[in-house]
C-alpha atoms as an extended CHARMM CRD file, in Angstrom:
* protein
*
       115  EXT
         1         1  MET       CA             19.6460000000        0.9740000000        9.4970000000  PROA      1               0.0000000000
         2         2  TRP       CA             16.4280000000        3.0760000000        9.3640000000  PROA      2               0.0000000000
         3         3  GLN       CA             18.3830000000        6.2710000000        9.5850000000  PROA      3               0.0000000000
         4         4  ILE       CA             20.9760000000        5.2260000000        6.7490000000  PROA      4               0.0000000000
         5         5  ALA       CA             17.9730000000        4.3650000000        4.6090000000  PROA      5               0.0000000000
         6         6  ASN       CA             15.9480000000        7.4520000000        5.3860000000  PROA      6               0.0000000000
         7         7  ALA       CA             19.1800000000        9.7500000000        4.6730000000  PROA      7               0.0000000000
         8         8  TYR       CA             19.4780000000        7.9940000000        1.1550000000  PROA      8               0.0000000000
         9         9  GLU       CA             15.8370000000        8.2360000000        0.6200000000  PROA      9               0.0000000000
        10        10  ALA       CA             16.1140000000       12.3860000000        1.2780000000  PROA      10              0.0000000000
        11        11  SER       CA             19.2450000000       12.2370000000       -1.0390000000  PROA      11              0.0000000000
        12        12  GLU       CA             16.8220000000       10.9130000000       -3.6770000000  PROA      12              0.0000000000
        13        13  LYS       CA             19.0710000000        7.7200000000       -4.1690000000  PROA      13              0.0000000000
        14        14  SER       CA             16.1990000000        5.3020000000       -4.2760000000  PROA      14              0.0000000000
        15        15  ARG       CA             18.0600000000        2.2430000000       -5.0250000000  PROA      15              0.0000000000
        16        16  ASN       CA             20.4500000000        2.7550000000       -1.7260000000  PROA      16              0.0000000000
        17        17  ALA       CA             17.4160000000        3.3470000000        0.1250000000  PROA      17              0.0000000000
        18        18  ILE       CA             15.5280000000        0.3990000000       -1.0120000000  PROA      18              0.0000000000
        19        19  LYS       CA             18.6910000000       -1.6670000000       -0.1740000000  PROA      19              0.0000000000
        20        20  TRP       CA             18.9540000000       -0.3330000000        3.2330000000  PROA      20              0.0000000000
        21        21  TYR       CA             15.1150000000       -0.7690000000        4.3080000000  PROA      21              0.0000000000
        22        22  ASN       CA             15.5600000000       -4.3970000000        2.9020000000  PROA      22              0.0000000000
        23        23  ILE       CA             18.1530000000       -5.0770000000        5.0740000000  PROA      23              0.0000000000
        24        24  LEU       CA             16.0180000000       -3.6630000000        8.0570000000  PROA      24              0.0000000000
        25        25  VAL       CA             13.0700000000       -5.7180000000        6.9780000000  PROA      25              0.0000000000
        26        26  THR       CA             15.1270000000       -8.8260000000        7.2880000000  PROA      26              0.0000000000
        27        27  LYS       CA             15.9260000000       -7.9470000000       10.9500000000  PROA      27              0.0000000000
        28        28  VAL       CA             12.2790000000       -6.7270000000       11.7050000000  PROA      28              0.0000000000
        29        29  THR       CA             10.0460000000       -8.6980000000        9.3560000000  PROA      29              0.0000000000
        30        30  SER       CA              6.7950000000       -7.1940000000       10.5320000000  PROA      30              0.0000000000
        31        31  ASP       CA              7.3710000000       -3.2880000000       10.6680000000  PROA      31              0.0000000000
        32        32  PRO       CA              4.2430000000       -1.9960000000        8.6270000000  PROA      32              0.0000000000
        33        33  HSD       CA              5.9680000000        1.6320000000        8.3980000000  PROA      33              0.0000000000
        34        34  VAL       CA              9.3550000000        0.0800000000        6.5860000000  PROA      34              0.0000000000
        35        35  LEU       CA              7.0660000000       -2.0370000000        4.3140000000  PROA      35              0.0000000000
        36        36  MET       CA              5.2140000000        1.0730000000        3.2680000000  PROA      36              0.0000000000
        37        37  ARG       CA              8.7290000000        3.0440000000        2.7780000000  PROA      37              0.0000000000
        38        38  LEU       CA              9.5880000000        0.0600000000        0.4850000000  PROA      38              0.0000000000
        39        39  ALA       CA              6.4730000000        0.1990000000       -1.4020000000  PROA      39              0.0000000000
        40        40  ASN       CA              6.4100000000        3.9650000000       -1.9760000000  PROA      40              0.0000000000
        41        41  LEU       CA             10.2500000000        3.7110000000       -3.0420000000  PROA      41              0.0000000000
        42        42  ASN       CA              9.2030000000        0.6550000000       -5.5200000000  PROA      42              0.0000000000
        43        43  LEU       CA              6.4370000000        2.9690000000       -6.9690000000  PROA      43              0.0000000000
        44        44  LYS       CA              9.0260000000        5.6000000000       -7.6230000000  PROA      44              0.0000000000
        45        45  GLU       CA             11.3960000000        3.2460000000       -9.4400000000  PROA      45              0.0000000000
        46        46  LYS       CA              8.3970000000        2.0670000000      -11.6240000000  PROA      46              0.0000000000
        47        47  ASP       CA              8.2660000000       -1.6210000000       -9.9900000000  PROA      47              0.0000000000
        48        48  GLU       CA              4.4730000000       -1.9280000000       -9.4050000000  PROA      48              0.0000000000
        49        49  THR       CA              4.6320000000       -5.7270000000       -8.6530000000  PROA      49              0.0000000000
        50        50  GLN       CA              7.2180000000       -5.2300000000       -5.9800000000  PROA      50              0.0000000000
        51        51  ALA       CA              5.2820000000       -2.2370000000       -4.7330000000  PROA      51              0.0000000000
        52        52  PHE       CA              2.0250000000       -4.4100000000       -4.4920000000  PROA      52              0.0000000000
        53        53  GLN       CA              3.9130000000       -7.0000000000       -2.4830000000  PROA      53              0.0000000000
        54        54  TYR       CA              4.9710000000       -4.6150000000       -0.0070000000  PROA      54              0.0000000000
        55        55  PHE       CA              1.8050000000       -2.8360000000        0.3620000000  PROA      55              0.0000000000
        56        56  LEU       CA             -0.0690000000       -6.0030000000        0.9730000000  PROA      56              0.0000000000
        57        57  GLU       CA              2.3030000000       -7.1260000000        3.5070000000  PROA      57              0.0000000000
        58        58  SER       CA              2.1220000000       -3.7170000000        5.2140000000  PROA      58              0.0000000000
        59        59  PHE       CA             -1.9100000000       -4.1300000000        5.1850000000  PROA      59              0.0000000000
        60        60  ARG       CA             -1.2990000000       -7.7360000000        6.3890000000  PROA      60              0.0000000000
        61        61  PHE       CA              0.5390000000       -6.7630000000        9.4750000000  PROA      61              0.0000000000
        62        62  TYR       CA             -1.1720000000       -3.4190000000       10.1390000000  PROA      62              0.0000000000
        63        63  PRO       CA             -4.7590000000       -3.4900000000        8.5450000000  PROA      63              0.0000000000
        64        64  VAL       CA             -5.8390000000        0.0670000000        9.3760000000  PROA      64              0.0000000000
        65        65  ILE       CA             -3.1620000000        1.8640000000        7.2760000000  PROA      65              0.0000000000
        66        66  LEU       CA             -5.4070000000        3.9410000000        5.0170000000  PROA      66              0.0000000000
        67        67  ASP       CA             -2.5960000000        4.8750000000        2.4250000000  PROA      67              0.0000000000
        68        68  ALA       CA             -2.0180000000        0.9730000000        1.8000000000  PROA      68              0.0000000000
        69        69  ILE       CA             -5.5530000000       -0.0600000000        1.6790000000  PROA      69              0.0000000000
        70        70  SER       CA             -6.3870000000        2.8830000000       -0.7770000000  PROA      70              0.0000000000
        71        71  TRP       CA             -3.6910000000        1.9450000000       -2.8690000000  PROA      71              0.0000000000
        72        72  LEU       CA             -4.4540000000       -1.8470000000       -3.0970000000  PROA      72              0.0000000000
        73        73  GLY       CA             -7.9960000000       -1.0210000000       -3.5930000000  PROA      73              0.0000000000
        74        74  CYS       CA             -7.1870000000        1.5030000000       -6.7180000000  PROA      74              0.0000000000
        75        75  TYR       CA             -4.7210000000       -1.3320000000       -7.6450000000  PROA      75              0.0000000000
        76        76  TYR       CA             -7.3810000000       -4.1850000000       -7.8160000000  PROA      76              0.0000000000
        77        77  VAL       CA            -10.0220000000       -1.4360000000       -9.6520000000  PROA      77              0.0000000000
        78        78  LYS       CA             -7.2410000000       -0.9240000000      -12.3080000000  PROA      78              0.0000000000
        79        79  ASN       CA             -6.9110000000       -4.6080000000      -13.0060000000  PROA      79              0.0000000000
        80        80  TYR       CA            -10.4120000000       -5.1810000000      -13.1650000000  PROA      80              0.0000000000
        81        81  LEU       CA            -10.5260000000       -7.0920000000      -10.0440000000  PROA      81              0.0000000000
        82        82  TYR       CA            -13.7340000000       -5.0930000000       -8.3530000000  PROA      82              0.0000000000
        83        83  GLU       CA            -14.6150000000       -7.9180000000       -5.9670000000  PROA      83              0.0000000000
        84        84  LYS       CA            -11.3260000000       -7.5550000000       -4.1150000000  PROA      84              0.0000000000
        85        85  ALA       CA            -11.2300000000       -3.8390000000       -4.4880000000  PROA      85              0.0000000000
        86        86  CYS       CA            -14.7770000000       -3.8200000000       -2.9220000000  PROA      86              0.0000000000
        87        87  VAL       CA            -12.8970000000       -5.7210000000        0.3200000000  PROA      87              0.0000000000
        88        88  PHE       CA            -10.3780000000       -2.7420000000        0.6710000000  PROA      88              0.0000000000
        89        89  PHE       CA            -12.5440000000        0.2010000000        0.2730000000  PROA      89              0.0000000000
        90        90  GLU       CA            -15.1440000000       -1.6300000000        2.5560000000  PROA      90              0.0000000000
        91        91  ARG       CA            -12.3830000000       -1.8780000000        5.2390000000  PROA      91              0.0000000000
        92        92  ALA       CA            -11.6800000000        1.8260000000        4.8110000000  PROA      92              0.0000000000
        93        93  SER       CA            -15.1860000000        2.6880000000        5.4340000000  PROA      93              0.0000000000
        94        94  GLN       CA            -15.1850000000        0.7470000000        8.4970000000  PROA      94              0.0000000000
        95        95  ILE       CA            -11.9870000000        2.8510000000        9.6990000000  PROA      95              0.0000000000
        96        96  GLN       CA            -13.4550000000        5.8400000000        8.4170000000  PROA      96              0.0000000000
        97        97  PRO       CA            -17.1900000000        5.7380000000        8.8960000000  PROA      97              0.0000000000
        98        98  GLY       CA            -17.5830000000        9.4440000000        8.2400000000  PROA      98              0.0000000000
        99        99  GLU       CA            -15.9830000000        9.3190000000        5.1380000000  PROA      99              0.0000000000
       100       100  VAL       CA            -18.1690000000        9.2850000000        2.3380000000  PROA      100             0.0000000000
       101       101  LYS       CA            -15.5960000000        8.8910000000       -0.3070000000  PROA      101             0.0000000000
       102       102  TRP       CA            -15.1440000000        4.7680000000        0.6520000000  PROA      102             0.0000000000
       103       103  ARG       CA            -18.6960000000        4.2370000000        0.1760000000  PROA      103             0.0000000000
       104       104  LEU       CA            -18.7410000000        5.6720000000       -3.0620000000  PROA      104             0.0000000000
       105       105  MET       CA            -15.7720000000        3.5560000000       -4.1290000000  PROA      105             0.0000000000
       106       106  VAL       CA            -17.4280000000        0.4360000000       -3.2320000000  PROA      106             0.0000000000
       107       107  ALA       CA            -20.5310000000        1.6210000000       -4.9930000000  PROA      107             0.0000000000
       108       108  SER       CA            -18.3370000000        2.3340000000       -8.0020000000  PROA      108             0.0000000000
       109       109  CYS       CA            -17.1440000000       -1.1360000000       -7.6780000000  PROA      109             0.0000000000
       110       110  TYR       CA            -20.4920000000       -2.7590000000       -7.6090000000  PROA      110             0.0000000000
       111       111  ARG       CA            -21.5220000000       -0.6560000000      -10.5190000000  PROA      111             0.0000000000
       112       112  ARG       CA            -18.5140000000       -1.9500000000      -12.6940000000  PROA      112             0.0000000000
       113       113  MET       CA            -19.3790000000       -5.7090000000      -11.6690000000  PROA      113             0.0000000000
       114       114  GLY       CA            -23.0310000000       -4.8790000000      -12.9610000000  PROA      114             0.0000000000
       115       115  ASN       CA            -24.6760000000       -5.1500000000       -9.4400000000  PROA      115             0.0000000000
């Protein structure tokens, strides 16, 4: 199923790839990489709500995927939910303590909240 979905994705047939990844997710419900693929494909199809759900599920099963953490933090910032965004950026700064941008993102959220 992964190979079929991957082939559709490579040939830029996103709808078919989403269909096959969804079938795969019913068999292996906790695979964060499949969920990330679904999230990115839904972004490509301009379905941000569905992408949000898949990124959140991916994060729930494997809370160290920086792509999911970063996207979720930015999503919350874009929707003016700075307190929730701080949680994700703080998590990212724990994963990559040497990376300054995560602490700057946390500081930016606090600034936008007026703190």
